[in-house]
VEXDREN-2710 file (C-alpha; in Angstrom, 1 decimal):
% VEXDREN-2710
k/r/px/py/pz
1/MET/-49.7/-72.2/-69.7
2/ALA/-46.2/-71.8/-68.6
3/GLY/-44.9/-68.0/-67.7
4/HIS/-41.5/-65.9/-67.7
5/VAL/-40.6/-62.7/-65.8
6/VAL/-39.5/-59.8/-67.7
7/ASP/-37.6/-57.0/-65.8
8/PHE/-37.5/-53.5/-67.2
9/GLU/-34.5/-51.4/-66.6
10/PRO/-34.3/-48.4/-65.4
11/ILE/-38.0/-48.1/-65.1
12/GLY/-38.3/-50.7/-62.5
13/ARG/-41.2/-52.5/-64.0
14/ARG/-41.0/-56.0/-63.2
15/GLY/-43.7/-58.8/-64.0
16/GLU/-44.9/-62.4/-65.1
17/ILE/-46.2/-62.9/-68.5
18/SER/-47.7/-65.7/-70.5
19/ASP/-45.2/-68.0/-72.6
20/GLY/-45.7/-66.7/-76.4
21/GLN/-46.4/-62.9/-75.3
22/SER/-43.9/-60.2/-76.4
23/ILE/-42.0/-57.7/-74.6
24/LEU/-44.1/-55.1/-76.1
25/GLU/-47.4/-56.8/-74.6
26/ALA/-45.3/-57.4/-71.3
27/ALA/-44.7/-54.0/-71.6
28/ARG/-48.2/-52.8/-72.0
29/ARG/-49.2/-55.1/-69.0
30/LEU/-46.9/-53.6/-66.7
31/GLY/-47.2/-50.2/-67.6
32/VAL/-44.2/-49.2/-69.7
33/ASP/-45.2/-47.1/-72.6
34/LEU/-42.8/-47.6/-75.5
35/VAL/-43.3/-45.9/-78.5
36/ASN/-45.1/-48.0/-81.5
37/LEU/-46.7/-46.0/-84.2
38/CYS/-47.5/-49.4/-86.0
39/GLY/-49.2/-50.6/-83.1
40/GLY/-46.8/-53.5/-83.0
41/GLY/-46.9/-54.5/-86.7
42/GLY/-42.7/-54.1/-86.9
43/THR/-42.7/-51.7/-89.3
44/CYS/-41.8/-48.6/-87.6
45/GLY/-38.9/-49.8/-85.8
46/ARG/-39.1/-47.4/-82.8
47/CYS/-39.7/-50.0/-80.0
48/LYS/-36.3/-50.9/-79.8
49/VAL/-35.2/-52.6/-76.6
50/GLN/-32.1/-54.3/-75.2
51/VAL/-32.1/-57.5/-73.9
52/LEU/-29.7/-57.9/-71.2
53/THR/-30.3/-61.5/-69.8
54/GLY/-32.1/-64.6/-70.9
55/ARG/-33.2/-66.2/-73.9
56/VAL/-35.8/-64.7/-76.4
57/SER/-36.9/-65.6/-79.8
58/ASP/-34.8/-65.4/-82.8
59/PRO/-34.6/-62.2/-84.7
60/THR/-37.5/-61.9/-87.7
61/ALA/-37.3/-60.3/-90.9
62/SER/-38.7/-57.2/-89.4
63/GLU/-35.8/-57.0/-86.8
64/LEU/-32.7/-58.0/-89.4
65/GLU/-34.5/-54.9/-91.8
66/HIS/-34.6/-52.2/-89.1
67/LEU/-31.4/-53.5/-86.8
68/ALA/-28.0/-53.7/-88.0
69/GLN/-26.1/-57.0/-87.3
70/THR/-23.8/-55.3/-85.1
71/ASP/-27.0/-53.9/-82.9
72/LEU/-28.7/-57.4/-82.8
73/ASP/-25.2/-58.9/-81.5
74/LYS/-25.1/-56.2/-78.5
75/GLY/-28.7/-57.6/-77.6
76/TRP/-30.7/-54.9/-79.4
77/ARG/-34.6/-56.1/-80.5
78/LEU/-38.0/-54.8/-81.4
79/ALA/-39.9/-55.3/-78.5
80/CYS/-42.9/-55.8/-81.0
81/GLN/-40.9/-58.7/-82.6
82/THR/-39.4/-60.4/-79.8
83/ARG/-40.9/-63.2/-77.4
84/PRO/-39.2/-64.3/-74.3
85/LEU/-38.3/-67.9/-74.1
86/ALA/-37.0/-67.5/-70.3
87/ASP/-36.9/-64.8/-67.5
88/CYS/-35.0/-61.8/-69.3
89/LYS/-33.9/-58.7/-68.1
90/VAL/-34.6/-55.8/-70.6
91/HIS/-32.9/-52.5/-71.0
92/VAL/-35.2/-49.2/-72.1
93/PRO/-33.7/-46.7/-73.8
94/PRO/-35.3/-43.2/-73.3
95/GLU/-35.7/-42.8/-76.9
96/SER/-38.0/-46.1/-76.6
97/LEU/-40.2/-44.5/-74.2
98/THR/-43.8/-42.2/-74.6
99/ALA/-42.9/-38.6/-72.7
100/PRO/-45.0/-39.2/-69.7
101/GLN/-42.1/-41.7/-68.6
102/ARG/-39.2/-39.4/-69.8
103/THR/-39.7/-36.2/-67.8
104/GLN/-37.4/-33.3/-68.1
105/VAL/-35.7/-34.5/-64.6
106/GLU/-34.1/-37.8/-65.9
107/GLY/-30.6/-37.7/-66.2
108/LEU/-27.3/-39.4/-66.7
109/GLU/-26.6/-41.3/-63.3
110/VAL/-23.0/-40.5/-62.3
111/GLU/-21.2/-41.8/-59.0
112/VAL/-19.5/-39.6/-56.4
113/GLU/-18.2/-40.0/-53.2
114/PRO/-20.3/-37.1/-50.8
115/ASP/-18.3/-34.7/-50.0
116/PRO/-20.3/-31.8/-49.5
117/VAL/-19.8/-28.2/-48.2
118/VAL/-22.3/-28.6/-45.2
119/VAL/-21.2/-31.1/-42.7
120/ALA/-23.7/-32.5/-39.7
121/CYS/-22.1/-32.6/-36.0
122/SER/-24.5/-34.5/-33.4
123/VAL/-24.2/-33.0/-29.9
124/GLU/-25.4/-33.5/-26.6
125/LEU/-24.9/-30.3/-23.8
126/SER/-25.4/-30.1/-20.9
127/ALA/-28.3/-27.8/-19.1
128/PRO/-27.6/-24.6/-17.6
129/CYS/-27.6/-24.4/-14.1
130/LEU/-26.5/-21.7/-11.3
131/SER/-22.9/-22.8/-11.5
132/ASP/-22.8/-22.9/-15.3
133/LEU/-24.1/-20.0/-16.5
134/ARG/-22.5/-20.1/-20.2
135/ALA/-25.1/-18.6/-22.9
136/ASP/-26.7/-21.1/-24.9
137/ALA/-24.6/-20.2/-27.9
138/ASP/-21.5/-20.2/-26.3
139/ARG/-22.4/-23.5/-24.9
140/LEU/-23.4/-25.0/-28.5
141/LEU/-20.0/-23.5/-30.2
142/GLU/-17.7/-25.3/-27.3
143/ALA/-19.4/-28.6/-27.9
144/LEU/-18.9/-28.1/-31.8
145/GLY/-15.2/-27.1/-30.6
146/ASP/-14.5/-30.3/-28.9
147/LYS/-15.6/-32.4/-31.9
148/GLN/-12.3/-33.2/-34.4
149/ASP/-14.3/-33.0/-37.5
150/SER/-16.1/-29.3/-36.6
151/SER/-14.2/-25.7/-36.8
152/CYS/-17.1/-23.2/-36.3
153/GLN/-17.0/-19.5/-35.0
154/ARG/-20.4/-18.0/-35.9
155/ILE/-23.9/-18.5/-36.1
156/ASP/-26.5/-17.3/-38.4
157/ILE/-28.4/-15.0/-37.1
158/GLU/-32.0/-16.2/-37.8
159/VAL/-30.6/-19.9/-36.2
160/LEU/-29.7/-17.6/-33.0
161/ARG/-33.1/-16.5/-32.9
162/ALA/-34.5/-19.5/-32.7
163/LEU/-31.5/-21.5/-30.8
164/SER/-32.8/-21.1/-27.0
165/PRO/-36.0/-22.5/-27.4
166/GLY/-35.1/-25.1/-29.6
167/LEU/-32.2/-26.7/-27.3
168/ARG/-34.7/-26.8/-24.6
169/SER/-37.8/-28.5/-26.9
170/TRP/-35.1/-31.2/-27.9
171/GLY/-33.5/-31.9/-24.1
172/TRP/-30.2/-30.2/-24.9
173/LYS/-29.6/-32.8/-28.0
174/ALA/-29.3/-31.2/-31.3
175/MET/-28.0/-31.7/-34.5
176/ALA/-25.9/-28.5/-35.7
177/SER/-25.4/-28.1/-40.0
178/VAL/-21.7/-26.4/-40.3
179/ARG/-20.6/-24.4/-43.3
180/ASP/-17.4/-23.3/-43.7
181/GLY/-17.2/-22.5/-40.2
182/GLU/-20.8/-21.1/-39.9
183/ILE/-23.8/-22.9/-38.2
184/VAL/-26.5/-22.6/-40.8
185/ALA/-28.9/-24.8/-39.0
186/VAL/-29.7/-26.5/-35.8
187/GLY/-32.6/-29.4/-35.6
188/PRO/-33.6/-31.9/-33.2
189/PRO/-30.8/-35.0/-33.2
190/GLU/-33.2/-37.3/-35.6
191/GLY/-33.6/-34.5/-38.1
192/ARG/-31.8/-34.6/-41.9
193/ARG/-29.6/-33.2/-43.7
194/LEU/-31.0/-32.4/-46.7
195/GLY/-29.8/-30.5/-50.5
196/LEU/-31.5/-29.0/-53.5
197/ALA/-30.2/-28.9/-56.8
198/VAL/-31.9/-27.1/-59.4
199/ASP/-31.5/-26.8/-63.1
200/LEU/-33.3/-23.5/-63.9
201/GLY/-34.3/-23.3/-67.5
202/THR/-35.8/-20.6/-69.6
203/THR/-39.0/-22.9/-69.9
204/LYS/-39.0/-25.7/-67.8
205/MET/-37.1/-26.0/-64.1
206/ALA/-36.1/-29.0/-62.6
207/ALA/-35.7/-29.8/-58.8
208/TYR/-33.7/-32.6/-57.1
209/LEU/-34.1/-33.4/-53.2
210/VAL/-30.7/-34.9/-51.8
211/ASP/-29.5/-36.7/-48.9
212/LEU/-25.9/-34.9/-48.1
213/GLY/-25.3/-37.7/-45.7
214/ASN/-25.4/-40.8/-48.2
215/GLY/-25.4/-39.0/-51.5
216/THR/-29.0/-40.1/-52.9
217/THR/-31.3/-38.5/-54.7
218/VAL/-34.6/-39.0/-52.4
219/ALA/-37.2/-36.9/-54.8
220/SER/-37.4/-34.9/-57.9
221/ARG/-39.6/-33.2/-60.1
222/GLY/-40.1/-31.1/-63.2
223/ALA/-42.0/-27.6/-63.6
224/MET/-42.6/-24.9/-66.2
225/ASN/-40.7/-21.7/-65.6
226/PRO/-43.8/-19.4/-64.4
227/GLN/-41.8/-16.7/-66.2
228/ILE/-43.0/-17.9/-69.5
229/ALA/-45.9/-15.7/-69.0
230/TYR/-44.1/-12.6/-69.6
231/GLY/-42.2/-14.4/-72.8
232/GLU/-41.2/-17.5/-74.2
233/ASP/-37.9/-15.9/-75.2
234/LEU/-35.0/-14.9/-73.0
235/ILE/-35.0/-11.5/-74.7
236/ALA/-38.7/-10.6/-74.2
237/ARG/-38.3/-11.4/-70.4
238/LEU/-34.9/-9.1/-70.1
239/SER/-36.6/-6.4/-71.8
240/ARG/-39.4/-6.4/-69.3
241/ALA/-37.2/-6.2/-66.8
242/MET/-35.6/-3.4/-68.2
243/GLU/-38.6/-1.6/-68.0
244/SER/-38.5/-0.5/-64.2
245/PRO/-37.3/-2.2/-60.9
246/GLU/-40.9/-3.1/-60.3
247/GLU/-41.0/-5.7/-62.7
248/GLY/-37.7/-7.2/-62.2
249/ALA/-39.0/-7.9/-59.2
250/ARG/-42.0/-9.5/-60.2
251/LEU/-40.0/-11.9/-62.4
252/GLN/-38.0/-12.9/-59.7
253/ARG/-41.1/-13.5/-57.4
254/LEU/-42.5/-15.5/-60.2
255/VAL/-39.4/-18.1/-60.5
256/VAL/-38.7/-17.9/-56.3
257/ASP/-42.6/-18.9/-55.9
258/GLY/-42.1/-21.5/-58.2
259/LEU/-38.8/-22.9/-56.6
260/ASN/-40.5/-22.9/-53.1
261/GLY/-43.5/-24.7/-54.4
262/MET/-41.1/-27.3/-56.0
263/ALA/-39.1/-27.7/-52.5
264/ALA/-42.9/-27.9/-50.4
265/GLY/-43.8/-30.5/-52.9
266/LEU/-40.5/-32.4/-52.5
267/CYS/-40.6/-32.3/-48.9
268/GLU/-43.9/-33.8/-48.8
269/GLU/-43.5/-36.5/-50.9
270/THR/-40.5/-37.4/-48.3
271/GLU/-42.3/-36.6/-45.2
272/ALA/-39.6/-33.9/-45.1
273/HIS/-39.3/-30.3/-44.1
274/PRO/-38.0/-27.4/-46.1
275/GLU/-36.5/-26.4/-42.9
276/GLU/-34.2/-29.6/-43.2
277/ILE/-32.7/-28.3/-46.5
278/VAL/-29.6/-26.9/-45.7
279/GLU/-27.4/-26.1/-49.0
280/THR/-28.7/-25.5/-52.5
281/VAL/-27.1/-25.6/-55.7
282/ILE/-29.1/-23.7/-58.8
283/VAL/-28.0/-23.6/-62.6
284/GLY/-29.1/-22.0/-65.4
285/ASN/-28.2/-19.5/-68.3
286/THR/-26.4/-16.2/-67.6
287/ALA/-30.1/-14.4/-68.0
288/MET/-32.1/-17.0/-65.6
289/HIS/-28.9/-16.2/-63.2
290/HIS/-29.2/-12.6/-63.4
291/LEU/-33.1/-12.4/-63.1
292/LEU/-33.0/-15.1/-60.3
293/LEU/-30.4/-12.5/-58.2
294/ARG/-32.1/-9.6/-59.4
295/LEU/-28.8/-8.1/-61.1
296/ALA/-28.4/-5.2/-63.7
297/VAL/-29.6/-6.9/-67.1
298/ASP/-29.2/-3.7/-69.8
299/GLN/-25.7/-5.0/-70.3
300/LEU/-26.5/-8.5/-70.9
301/ALA/-29.4/-7.6/-73.3
302/MET/-27.5/-5.1/-75.9
303/ALA/-24.2/-6.3/-77.8
304/PRO/-21.8/-7.3/-76.8
305/TYR/-23.6/-8.9/-74.4
306/VAL/-21.6/-8.6/-70.9
307/SER/-22.7/-10.3/-67.9
308/ALA/-22.3/-8.4/-64.5
309/ILE/-20.7/-11.7/-62.7
310/SER/-19.1/-14.7/-64.0
311/VAL/-17.5/-16.0/-61.1
312/PRO/-19.1/-18.3/-58.6
313/HIS/-21.3/-17.0/-56.2
314/ASP/-22.9/-17.9/-52.5
315/VAL/-26.2/-16.1/-51.1
316/LYS/-28.1/-16.9/-48.5
317/ALA/-31.3/-18.5/-49.7
318/ARG/-33.6/-16.0/-47.5
319/ASP/-32.1/-13.4/-49.2
320/ILE/-33.8/-14.1/-52.5
321/GLY/-36.9/-15.6/-50.9
322/LEU/-36.0/-18.9/-50.5
323/ARG/-38.1/-20.4/-47.8
324/LEU/-35.5/-23.3/-46.7
325/ALA/-33.2/-23.8/-43.7
326/PRO/-32.8/-20.5/-41.5
327/GLY/-29.2/-19.8/-42.5
328/ALA/-28.9/-22.0/-45.8
329/TYR/-26.8/-20.4/-48.9
330/VAL/-27.4/-21.0/-52.5
331/HIS/-24.3/-21.9/-54.5
332/LEU/-24.4/-20.3/-58.5
333/LEU/-21.9/-22.2/-60.4
334/PRO/-20.0/-19.6/-62.3
335/ASN/-20.9/-18.6/-65.9
336/ILE/-18.8/-18.4/-68.9
337/ALA/-19.9/-15.6/-71.2
338/GLY/-23.0/-14.1/-73.2
339/TYR/-26.0/-16.5/-72.5
340/VAL/-23.3/-19.5/-72.0
341/GLY/-24.0/-19.7/-68.1
342/SER/-23.9/-22.4/-65.2
343/ASP/-26.2/-24.5/-66.8
344/HIS/-23.5/-25.7/-69.3
345/VAL/-21.2/-26.0/-67.1
346/ALA/-23.2/-28.1/-65.2
347/MET/-23.7/-30.4/-68.0
348/MET/-20.0/-30.4/-68.8
349/LEU/-19.5/-31.5/-65.6
350/ALA/-21.7/-34.1/-65.2
351/THR/-20.5/-35.6/-68.8
352/GLY/-17.0/-35.3/-68.1
353/LEU/-16.4/-33.2/-71.3
354/SER/-12.9/-31.8/-69.8
355/GLU/-11.4/-35.5/-69.9
356/ALA/-12.6/-36.2/-73.2
357/SER/-9.8/-37.3/-75.3
358/ARG/-11.9/-37.7/-78.8
359/VAL/-13.1/-35.0/-81.0
360/THR/-16.7/-34.2/-79.2
361/LEU/-19.6/-32.4/-79.6
362/ALA/-22.1/-32.1/-77.0
363/LEU/-25.7/-29.9/-77.3
364/ASP/-27.8/-28.8/-74.1
365/ILE/-30.8/-28.1/-76.7
366/GLY/-33.5/-26.1/-75.4
367/THR/-35.5/-22.7/-75.9
368/ASN/-31.5/-21.7/-75.6
369/THR/-29.1/-23.9/-76.5
370/GLU/-25.8/-24.2/-75.8
371/VAL/-23.3/-26.0/-78.1
372/CYS/-19.7/-27.3/-76.8
373/LEU/-16.6/-28.8/-79.4
374/VAL/-13.9/-30.5/-77.6
375/SER/-10.9/-30.8/-79.8
376/GLU/-7.1/-31.7/-78.4
377/GLY/-8.3/-31.0/-74.9
378/ALA/-9.6/-27.6/-75.5
379/LEU/-13.3/-26.7/-74.9
380/CYS/-15.2/-24.3/-76.7
381/SER/-18.5/-22.8/-76.5
382/VAL/-21.7/-21.0/-78.2
383/SER/-24.9/-20.1/-77.4
384/CYS/-27.8/-20.5/-80.2
385/ALA/-31.1/-18.7/-79.9
386/SER/-33.1/-21.5/-80.8
387/GLY/-36.5/-20.2/-79.9
388/PRO/-39.6/-22.1/-78.3
389/ALA/-40.7/-23.8/-81.6
390/PHE/-39.4/-27.2/-80.2
391/GLU/-41.8/-26.3/-77.2
392/GLY/-44.6/-26.2/-79.5
393/ALA/-45.1/-22.6/-79.5
394/GLN/-45.5/-20.7/-83.0
395/ILE/-46.7/-23.7/-84.1
396/LYS/-50.3/-23.4/-85.3
397/HIS/-51.5/-26.5/-83.3
398/GLY/-48.5/-27.0/-81.4
399/MET/-48.5/-27.5/-77.9
400/ARG/-46.4/-28.8/-74.8
401/ALA/-45.6/-32.4/-74.3
402/ALA/-49.2/-33.4/-72.4
403/ASN/-52.0/-36.2/-73.0
404/GLY/-53.1/-35.9/-76.6
405/ALA/-50.4/-34.5/-78.1
406/ILE/-48.6/-36.2/-81.3
407/GLU/-45.2/-36.8/-80.3
408/ARG/-44.3/-39.4/-83.3
409/VAL/-44.5/-39.3/-86.9
410/ARG/-44.3/-41.4/-89.8
411/LEU/-45.0/-41.2/-93.1
412/ALA/-45.1/-44.4/-94.8
413/ASP/-46.4/-45.7/-98.0
414/GLY/-48.3/-42.3/-98.3
415/LYS/-50.2/-42.8/-95.0
416/VAL/-49.7/-41.1/-91.8
417/GLU/-49.0/-42.9/-88.8
418/TYR/-48.3/-41.0/-85.6
419/GLN/-48.6/-41.7/-81.8
420/THR/-49.7/-39.4/-78.6
421/ILE/-48.8/-39.2/-75.1
422/GLY/-51.1/-41.4/-73.2
423/GLY/-52.5/-42.8/-76.4
424/ALA/-55.4/-40.1/-76.0
425/GLU/-57.1/-38.8/-79.1
426/PRO/-54.7/-36.3/-81.0
427/THR/-55.3/-32.5/-79.5
428/GLY/-52.1/-31.0/-81.1
429/ILE/-48.2/-31.8/-81.7
430/CYS/-45.4/-31.4/-79.1
431/GLY/-42.1/-30.9/-80.0
432/SER/-40.8/-34.2/-81.0
433/GLY/-43.7/-34.8/-83.2
434/ILE/-43.1/-31.3/-85.0
435/LEU/-39.5/-32.3/-85.7
436/ASP/-40.6/-35.7/-86.8
437/ALA/-43.6/-34.7/-89.1
438/VAL/-41.3/-31.9/-91.1
439/ALA/-38.2/-34.3/-91.8
440/GLN/-40.7/-37.2/-92.7
441/LEU/-42.3/-34.2/-95.3
442/TYR/-38.9/-33.9/-96.3
443/LEU/-38.0/-37.1/-96.9
444/SER/-41.2/-38.1/-98.2
445/GLY/-40.6/-34.9/-101.2
446/LEU/-43.4/-32.9/-99.9
447/LEU/-41.2/-30.1/-98.9
448/ASN/-38.1/-29.0/-100.9
449/ARG/-34.5/-28.2/-99.7
450/GLY/-35.8/-24.8/-98.9
451/GLY/-39.0/-25.9/-97.1
452/ARG/-41.1/-24.6/-99.4
453/MET/-44.2/-27.1/-99.5
454/ASP/-45.4/-29.0/-102.9
455/LEU/-49.1/-29.5/-103.7
456/GLN/-49.2/-33.3/-103.7
457/PRO/-51.9/-35.8/-101.9
458/GLY/-52.2/-34.7/-98.3
459/VAL/-50.9/-31.2/-99.2
460/ARG/-53.8/-28.6/-99.2
461/GLU/-54.2/-24.9/-99.6
462/ASN/-55.8/-22.9/-96.8
463/GLY/-56.1/-19.5/-97.0
464/ASP/-52.8/-17.8/-98.0
465/GLN/-50.4/-20.7/-96.9
466/ARG/-50.3/-24.3/-97.6
467/GLU/-50.6/-27.1/-94.9
468/PHE/-50.0/-30.9/-94.6
469/VAL/-52.8/-32.4/-92.9
470/LEU/-51.8/-35.1/-90.2
471/VAL/-55.1/-35.7/-88.8
472/PRO/-58.4/-34.8/-90.8
473/GLU/-61.3/-32.9/-89.6
474/GLU/-64.2/-35.6/-87.8
475/GLU/-67.4/-35.3/-89.7
476/GLY/-69.7/-32.9/-88.2
477/GLY/-67.0/-30.7/-87.2
478/GLU/-66.4/-31.6/-83.5
479/ARG/-62.5/-32.2/-83.9
480/PRO/-60.7/-29.7/-86.4
481/ALA/-57.7/-31.1/-88.3
482/ILE/-54.3/-30.9/-87.1
483/THR/-52.1/-29.6/-89.7
484/ILE/-48.3/-29.0/-90.3
485/THR/-48.2/-25.4/-92.2
486/GLN/-45.9/-23.8/-94.1
487/LYS/-45.4/-21.6/-91.5
488/ASP/-44.7/-24.3/-89.0
489/VAL/-41.8/-25.3/-91.2
490/ARG/-40.1/-22.2/-91.1
491/GLN/-39.9/-21.8/-87.7
492/ILE/-38.5/-25.6/-87.3
493/GLN/-36.2/-24.2/-90.0
494/LEU/-35.5/-21.2/-87.8
495/ALA/-34.8/-23.3/-84.7
496/LYS/-32.7/-26.0/-86.4
497/GLY/-30.6/-23.5/-88.5
498/ALA/-29.4/-21.3/-85.3
499/ILE/-28.2/-24.9/-83.7
500/ARG/-26.5/-26.1/-86.9
501/THR/-24.8/-22.6/-87.3
502/GLY/-23.4/-22.9/-83.4
503/ILE/-22.4/-26.3/-84.7
504/GLN/-20.5/-25.0/-87.9
505/VAL/-19.1/-21.9/-86.5
506/LEU/-17.5/-24.1/-83.8
507/LEU/-16.0/-26.7/-86.3
508/GLU/-15.0/-24.1/-88.9
509/SER/-13.0/-22.4/-85.5
510/LYS/-11.0/-25.1/-85.2
511/GLY/-10.2/-26.5/-89.1
512/LEU/-12.5/-29.6/-88.5
513/THR/-15.1/-31.0/-90.7
514/GLU/-18.2/-32.8/-89.4
515/GLY/-16.7/-36.1/-90.3
516/ASP/-14.1/-35.3/-87.6
517/ILE/-16.4/-35.7/-84.9
518/GLU/-16.4/-38.9/-83.1
519/GLU/-19.0/-38.3/-80.5
520/VAL/-22.0/-36.3/-80.2
521/ILE/-23.5/-35.8/-76.6
522/ILE/-27.5/-34.6/-76.7
523/ALA/-28.7/-33.1/-73.3
524/GLY/-31.6/-31.2/-72.2
525/ALA/-35.2/-32.6/-71.8
526/PHE/-36.1/-31.9/-75.6
527/GLY/-33.0/-33.3/-76.5
528/THR/-34.0/-37.0/-74.8
529/TYR/-37.1/-36.8/-76.8
530/ILE/-36.0/-36.2/-80.4
531/ASP/-35.4/-38.9/-83.0
532/VAL/-31.7/-39.0/-83.8
533/GLY/-32.4/-40.0/-87.4
534/ASN/-35.1/-37.4/-87.8
535/ALA/-33.0/-34.3/-86.6
536/ILE/-30.0/-35.9/-89.0
537/ALA/-32.2/-35.7/-91.9
538/LEU/-33.2/-32.2/-91.3
539/GLY/-29.5/-31.4/-91.2
540/MET/-29.9/-30.1/-87.4
541/LEU/-27.3/-33.1/-86.6
542/PRO/-24.5/-33.8/-88.5
543/SER/-24.8/-36.8/-90.8
544/LEU/-22.7/-39.2/-89.0
545/PRO/-23.5/-42.7/-87.8
546/GLN/-26.2/-42.7/-84.9
547/ASP/-23.6/-44.9/-83.0
548/ARG/-21.7/-41.9/-82.5
549/PHE/-24.6/-40.1/-80.7
550/ARG/-25.4/-40.4/-76.9
551/GLN/-28.7/-39.0/-75.2
552/VAL/-28.2/-38.2/-71.7
553/GLY/-31.3/-36.4/-70.3
554/ASN/-30.9/-33.7/-67.9
555/ALA/-27.1/-33.4/-67.8
556/ALA/-27.4/-29.7/-66.4
557/GLY/-29.5/-30.9/-63.3
558/ARG/-27.2/-34.1/-63.0
559/GLY/-24.1/-31.7/-62.6
560/ALA/-26.0/-29.5/-60.2
561/VAL/-26.4/-32.4/-57.9
562/LEU/-22.9/-33.2/-58.2
563/ALA/-21.8/-29.9/-57.2
564/LEU/-24.3/-30.1/-54.2
565/LEU/-22.7/-33.1/-53.1
566/SER/-18.8/-32.9/-53.7
567/ARG/-16.8/-30.0/-52.7
568/ALA/-14.2/-31.7/-55.5
569/LYS/-16.8/-31.2/-58.2
570/ARG/-17.3/-27.7/-57.2
571/ARG/-13.8/-27.3/-57.7
572/GLU/-13.8/-28.9/-61.1
573/ALA/-16.8/-27.0/-62.2
574/HIS/-15.4/-23.7/-61.4
575/ALA/-11.8/-24.6/-62.8
576/MET/-13.5/-25.9/-66.3
577/ALA/-15.6/-22.8/-66.6
578/ARG/-12.4/-20.8/-66.6
579/LYS/-10.8/-22.5/-69.4
580/VAL/-13.6/-22.7/-71.5
581/GLY/-13.4/-20.5/-74.8
582/TYR/-16.2/-18.8/-76.3
583/ILE/-17.2/-17.4/-79.4
584/GLU/-20.1/-14.9/-79.7
585/LEU/-22.0/-16.2/-83.2
586/ALA/-23.3/-12.7/-84.3
587/GLY/-19.3/-11.8/-84.0
588/SER/-18.5/-14.6/-86.5
589/PRO/-17.2/-13.2/-89.9
590/ASP/-18.8/-15.8/-91.7
591/PHE/-22.1/-16.1/-89.5
592/MET/-24.5/-14.8/-92.1
593/ASN/-23.8/-17.3/-94.8
594/ILE/-23.4/-20.0/-92.4
595/PHE/-26.8/-19.3/-91.1
596/THR/-28.6/-19.0/-94.4
597/GLN/-26.9/-22.5/-95.7
598/SER/-28.0/-23.8/-91.8
599/MET/-31.9/-23.2/-92.6
600/TYR/-31.9/-25.6/-95.9
601/LEU/-33.4/-28.7/-95.0
602/GLY/-30.9/-31.9/-95.5
603/PRO/-27.4/-32.3/-95.1
604/TYR/-25.1/-29.3/-94.5
605/ARG/-24.2/-27.4/-97.6
606/GLU/-25.1/-30.1/-100.0
607/GLU/-25.1/-29.5/-103.3
608/GLU/-27.8/-28.3/-105.1
609/GLU/-29.3/-30.6/-108.0
END
């Protein structure tokens, strides 16, 4: 039987399938894990892909039901319903992928001409002799001075300590890394010049190893922030650091050990060495920034929430415990105010918010969510304490996104359809699944606007609260039921209410309504996973057509990469941070009324029936 080649982008999987097989079957065979709650029956509408090139079968009745004609005209199809009729190329959006292929390191691809702050200079020196007794350091500085692309006056002390034996072992040939007139590393002539960009989140960390010569990201990985052992939220960690200098040092060591482990792992993956990392850019919210640098946090933890520093800052990597090149620096992008930190600046840099000509809303959703509104060229931001519920914390059967976690939920004709990560037996429910479940319960009438769970089929009493059964118990009690409790619903209401409050405060400060928003950018690891339609149904996001929404992944991480690679982008980030307006939510005169309204499920301030 004749076959066709299917190329899945940007996954990078390509292979041949038999004639008559669907794109979903091709994806399964090639290891591209698409969301398909209905198992390929065409009823859930979740396996959306875009056919970029090649002929495919005509749209089925299911596709005509789930996809608008404008989407069909652009090549959007349901993978389970579409059969290739020739070789074809298919684009897979993040929301159609299951969690194992949507990591917290994914983000925008923004091209930039490499112009890093660290310059590599190859030198070949003459060996000392009785007629040439110049010191090794002088010999190196003079050789660099002869090069037109280098202006160098000093050598880092740790570089200097290893310089003499190094030059002799390399046969007087070397590559020097120069940063603003200072030699921060000297290595063999065939050495690499690498950079490290880090998004230091409250719950997760993402790191990118970058070749500073050609601008390519050679490896990336994510990890949990080890500080979560001392509290899921920022205030708990700040309170711990305020107990004593020793506690602050302990929190700092935890995250630095985690970063050293990530750097070592990335280097091992690419056959590099941490000593070849000559520059690092780290972004994070203000609390993560202060804990990393061991700055005072007392004034940050109490109203009016003032940071110790907001301007960009450079510090030697070794001074905070990072084991990289001997003289390497860490550059920290500027904070804005309160808990709106450099990760928000990095997100704005990657998404080009400062150049937005339309009314644009940008959200970086996480344990701490930052929201920015762009209107008539002005940028204004808030920080929302959305909490860890979307990470599965404080939820009865909540868990992080791992094999067996329910990540998608749909209620259809009174039946529960769900999909687990890895296709494994269900063991709990992660953030995207929790949001889906609460939205589906509301849309099905099992939850009212206030979030109260009614006693209907599927809902049962368990002690002093009601719960909806997603997965029933196995006979014999080998596996307990997985449920959504009334308390779980309240946790989601608090999280979504905090985010919606930030959105409304920004809109009302500019005299705008949600209908005025022309584009919504959703960033952050969790933001990549959410079902936008369900988030709109809950009232977490504005009630707008879904084509106005754009999910961009870890834009903060990408912004950190841009600042690592480009002096111009670093300057742009610094300038942008200075002009961003900031609103402290607690100080907003209508805060409590807005927050109360935001707690309701459904459209914001919808008239009660």
